[in-house]
N, C-alpha and C positions, 0 to 999 in steps of 0.2 A: 524575499519572494512573497508576494501576497497570496491570499487564499485561492483566487482564481488560477494563478500560475501553478500553485501546488496541486490543485485538483486536475488541471490540464495535464500536468506531468504524470500523475497517477494514471489517468486515462490513456495517455500516449504509451506509457510503459506496458500497459495491458493489451493494447490493440494494434501495435505496430511491429509485432514480431519480437518483442522484448523477451518473451519466453519461446524458446525453440526446442523442438523435440527431435532426438536422433531416431527414435523408433515409433514415434507417434503416440506414445503413452505418457501419462502424467508423471510416472515415476522416472522416466528417462529424460526429463527436461533439463536443459542446460542454461547457464547464465549468458545473457546477451553480451555482457562486458568482457568476461574472462573465459567463458565456456566451461566453468566449473559446474559441479553437480548441485542441483537445487533440492532442498528438502523442505517438507511441510513443517512449519513451526507456528506457534502463536507468538505474535509480537505486540509491541505497544506503538500506536500511531499517535504522533503529537503534531499539532498545528497551532500556529500563533496568528490570530486574526485581530490583534489588538488585545484580545483575551486569549488565554491558553485553553485548548481543548485536548484532553488526553483520553484515548480510547484503548483500553486494555484487551488482551486476548483476541487480537485480530488474526484470522487465518491468513498465513502468508507463505510465500516461497522464498527461502533464504539460501543464498549461495554458500556452500561450505568453504569455498576458496577465498572469495573477496568480501563476503558478508552483505552483498547487495540484496535488498529486499524488494520483492515484486508481489503484486496482488492480482487476483483474477478479476475479470471484468465485473463479476457480481459483487465481489468485495469492494472494489473501487467505487462502484455505484452506491453501495450501502454507506461507505465512508463519506461520500459526497452528500448523501441525504442527511446523515447524522450531523455533519458540520453545518450544512445549510439550515437545518431546523434549530440548531442550538445557537447559531451566530446572532440571532435576533433576541435571544433571551438571556444571554450571559452577561455577567458583570465582572467576574474575576477569573477563576479557574474552575473548569469542570472536568471530572474524571468519570468515565463510563466503563463498565465491564460487560 
């Protein structure tokens, strides 16, 4: 999967009902795949665009049941901006915190 496909996937997961809420609050959100409970966690986001970019401590929603990771629209946009800005300057591996 190339960078554009990975970023499109992130955006789609954030904007097409990937996160669903039983009661309308953030704490009651369920996983789109298995309907498990989502919890707020910091995760590591990795992308391979010919060079590797690793972004640590990304605010995420992680399913307690299946482990699927989802990002809010704001986080997905920020990830996209970081990757886009670094793709022009990287030569090997970059790790951001």
